[in-house]
PyMOL CGO cylinders between C-alpha atoms (Angstrom):
from pymol import cmd
from pymol.cgo import CYLINDER

trace = [
    CYLINDER, 27.29, -2.73, -60.50, 24.22, -1.31, -62.35, 0.3, 1, 1, 1, 1, 1, 1,
    CYLINDER, 24.22, -1.31, -62.35, 20.85, -1.16, -60.85, 0.3, 1, 1, 1, 1, 1, 1,
    CYLINDER, 20.85, -1.16, -60.85, 17.62, -1.98, -62.68, 0.3, 1, 1, 1, 1, 1, 1,
    CYLINDER, 17.62, -1.98, -62.68, 14.09, -0.85, -62.10, 0.3, 1, 1, 1, 1, 1, 1,
    CYLINDER, 14.09, -0.85, -62.10, 11.16, -2.78, -63.69, 0.3, 1, 1, 1, 1, 1, 1,
    CYLINDER, 11.16, -2.78, -63.69, 7.51, -2.04, -64.27, 0.3, 1, 1, 1, 1, 1, 1,
    CYLINDER, 7.51, -2.04, -64.27, 5.15, -5.04, -64.24, 0.3, 1, 1, 1, 1, 1, 1,
    CYLINDER, 5.15, -5.04, -64.24, 1.98, -5.42, -66.23, 0.3, 1, 1, 1, 1, 1, 1,
    CYLINDER, 1.98, -5.42, -66.23, -0.53, -8.19, -66.56, 0.3, 1, 1, 1, 1, 1, 1,
    CYLINDER, -0.53, -8.19, -66.56, -1.65, -9.67, -69.85, 0.3, 1, 1, 1, 1, 1, 1,
    CYLINDER, -1.65, -9.67, -69.85, -3.91, -12.59, -70.83, 0.3, 1, 1, 1, 1, 1, 1,
    CYLINDER, -3.91, -12.59, -70.83, -3.25, -14.41, -74.07, 0.3, 1, 1, 1, 1, 1, 1,
    CYLINDER, -3.25, -14.41, -74.07, -5.53, -16.87, -75.66, 0.3, 1, 1, 1, 1, 1, 1,
    CYLINDER, -5.53, -16.87, -75.66, -5.23, -19.86, -78.13, 0.3, 1, 1, 1, 1, 1, 1,
    CYLINDER, -5.23, -19.86, -78.13, -7.05, -22.79, -79.37, 0.3, 1, 1, 1, 1, 1, 1,
    CYLINDER, -7.05, -22.79, -79.37, -3.71, -24.47, -79.83, 0.3, 1, 1, 1, 1, 1, 1,
    CYLINDER, -3.71, -24.47, -79.83, -2.18, -24.61, -76.30, 0.3, 1, 1, 1, 1, 1, 1,
    CYLINDER, -2.18, -24.61, -76.30, -0.72, -22.88, -73.28, 0.3, 1, 1, 1, 1, 1, 1,
    CYLINDER, -0.72, -22.88, -73.28, 2.63, -21.98, -74.84, 0.3, 1, 1, 1, 1, 1, 1,
    CYLINDER, 2.63, -21.98, -74.84, 0.90, -20.44, -77.90, 0.3, 1, 1, 1, 1, 1, 1,
    CYLINDER, 0.90, -20.44, -77.90, -1.41, -18.42, -75.60, 0.3, 1, 1, 1, 1, 1, 1,
    CYLINDER, -1.41, -18.42, -75.60, 1.76, -17.00, -73.99, 0.3, 1, 1, 1, 1, 1, 1,
    CYLINDER, 1.76, -17.00, -73.99, 3.41, -16.31, -77.26, 0.3, 1, 1, 1, 1, 1, 1,
    CYLINDER, 3.41, -16.31, -77.26, 0.21, -14.56, -78.53, 0.3, 1, 1, 1, 1, 1, 1,
    CYLINDER, 0.21, -14.56, -78.53, 0.24, -12.22, -75.53, 0.3, 1, 1, 1, 1, 1, 1,
    CYLINDER, 0.24, -12.22, -75.53, 3.90, -11.39, -75.83, 0.3, 1, 1, 1, 1, 1, 1,
    CYLINDER, 3.90, -11.39, -75.83, 3.71, -10.86, -79.63, 0.3, 1, 1, 1, 1, 1, 1,
    CYLINDER, 3.71, -10.86, -79.63, 0.80, -8.44, -79.32, 0.3, 1, 1, 1, 1, 1, 1,
    CYLINDER, 0.80, -8.44, -79.32, 2.53, -6.57, -76.47, 0.3, 1, 1, 1, 1, 1, 1,
    CYLINDER, 2.53, -6.57, -76.47, 5.70, -6.29, -78.38, 0.3, 1, 1, 1, 1, 1, 1,
    CYLINDER, 5.70, -6.29, -78.38, 3.88, -4.24, -81.07, 0.3, 1, 1, 1, 1, 1, 1,
    CYLINDER, 3.88, -4.24, -81.07, 3.67, -1.24, -78.63, 0.3, 1, 1, 1, 1, 1, 1,
    CYLINDER, 3.67, -1.24, -78.63, 6.06, -2.01, -75.67, 0.3, 1, 1, 1, 1, 1, 1,
    CYLINDER, 6.06, -2.01, -75.67, 9.84, -2.16, -75.60, 0.3, 1, 1, 1, 1, 1, 1,
    CYLINDER, 9.84, -2.16, -75.60, 12.41, -3.64, -73.25, 0.3, 1, 1, 1, 1, 1, 1,
    CYLINDER, 12.41, -3.64, -73.25, 10.23, -6.59, -72.07, 0.3, 1, 1, 1, 1, 1, 1,
    CYLINDER, 10.23, -6.59, -72.07, 12.66, -8.74, -69.93, 0.3, 1, 1, 1, 1, 1, 1,
    CYLINDER, 12.66, -8.74, -69.93, 10.78, -11.62, -68.23, 0.3, 1, 1, 1, 1, 1, 1,
    CYLINDER, 10.78, -11.62, -68.23, 7.30, -13.11, -67.76, 0.3, 1, 1, 1, 1, 1, 1,
    CYLINDER, 7.30, -13.11, -67.76, 5.69, -15.18, -65.02, 0.3, 1, 1, 1, 1, 1, 1,
    CYLINDER, 5.69, -15.18, -65.02, 2.66, -17.34, -65.64, 0.3, 1, 1, 1, 1, 1, 1,
    CYLINDER, 2.66, -17.34, -65.64, 0.08, -16.54, -62.92, 0.3, 1, 1, 1, 1, 1, 1,
    CYLINDER, 0.08, -16.54, -62.92, -3.03, -18.17, -64.11, 0.3, 1, 1, 1, 1, 1, 1,
    CYLINDER, -3.03, -18.17, -64.11, -4.13, -20.77, -66.56, 0.3, 1, 1, 1, 1, 1, 1,
    CYLINDER, -4.13, -20.77, -66.56, -7.72, -21.40, -67.68, 0.3, 1, 1, 1, 1, 1, 1,
    CYLINDER, -7.72, -21.40, -67.68, -9.39, -23.41, -70.26, 0.3, 1, 1, 1, 1, 1, 1,
    CYLINDER, -9.39, -23.41, -70.26, -12.82, -23.41, -72.04, 0.3, 1, 1, 1, 1, 1, 1,
    CYLINDER, -12.82, -23.41, -72.04, -14.56, -26.83, -72.56, 0.3, 1, 1, 1, 1, 1, 1,
    CYLINDER, -14.56, -26.83, -72.56, -16.88, -27.75, -75.34, 0.3, 1, 1, 1, 1, 1, 1,
    CYLINDER, -16.88, -27.75, -75.34, -18.36, -31.21, -75.63, 0.3, 1, 1, 1, 1, 1, 1,
    CYLINDER, -18.36, -31.21, -75.63, -16.01, -32.60, -73.02, 0.3, 1, 1, 1, 1, 1, 1,
    CYLINDER, -16.01, -32.60, -73.02, -12.85, -31.39, -74.76, 0.3, 1, 1, 1, 1, 1, 1,
    CYLINDER, -12.85, -31.39, -74.76, -10.56, -28.54, -74.42, 0.3, 1, 1, 1, 1, 1, 1,
    CYLINDER, -10.56, -28.54, -74.42, -11.59, -25.85, -76.99, 0.3, 1, 1, 1, 1, 1, 1,
    CYLINDER, -11.59, -25.85, -76.99, -9.59, -22.83, -75.82, 0.3, 1, 1, 1, 1, 1, 1,
    CYLINDER, -9.59, -22.83, -75.82, -6.82, -21.84, -73.46, 0.3, 1, 1, 1, 1, 1, 1,
    CYLINDER, -6.82, -21.84, -73.46, -6.41, -18.51, -71.67, 0.3, 1, 1, 1, 1, 1, 1,
    CYLINDER, -6.41, -18.51, -71.67, -3.06, -17.78, -69.87, 0.3, 1, 1, 1, 1, 1, 1,
    CYLINDER, -3.06, -17.78, -69.87, -2.46, -14.67, -67.61, 0.3, 1, 1, 1, 1, 1, 1,
    CYLINDER, -2.46, -14.67, -67.61, 1.14, -13.61, -67.31, 0.3, 1, 1, 1, 1, 1, 1,
    CYLINDER, 1.14, -13.61, -67.31, 2.88, -10.78, -65.56, 0.3, 1, 1, 1, 1, 1, 1,
    CYLINDER, 2.88, -10.78, -65.56, 5.61, -9.07, -67.74, 0.3, 1, 1, 1, 1, 1, 1,
    CYLINDER, 5.61, -9.07, -67.74, 8.49, -7.20, -66.49, 0.3, 1, 1, 1, 1, 1, 1,
    CYLINDER, 8.49, -7.20, -66.49, 9.74, -4.17, -68.49, 0.3, 1, 1, 1, 1, 1, 1,
    CYLINDER, 9.74, -4.17, -68.49, 12.99, -2.31, -67.91, 0.3, 1, 1, 1, 1, 1, 1,
    CYLINDER, 12.99, -2.31, -67.91, 12.43, 1.46, -67.26, 0.3, 1, 1, 1, 1, 1, 1,
    CYLINDER, 12.43, 1.46, -67.26, 14.52, 3.93, -69.18, 0.3, 1, 1, 1, 1, 1, 1,
]
cmd.load_cgo(trace, "trace")
């Protein structure tokens, strides 16, 4: 059996489209400089309101990375 050690980091993605897109934006940007991302957990969801409608989403996630 192999053992795994992970590092967690927190990211906040944003999107005018929706929650899922905000998460994908955060992961895509992180993927430019990080490697071995294995999982994520949504920890917080917020939205910005303009004229009574949702204008923008912000989603904070924890990301687990495998350590070499």
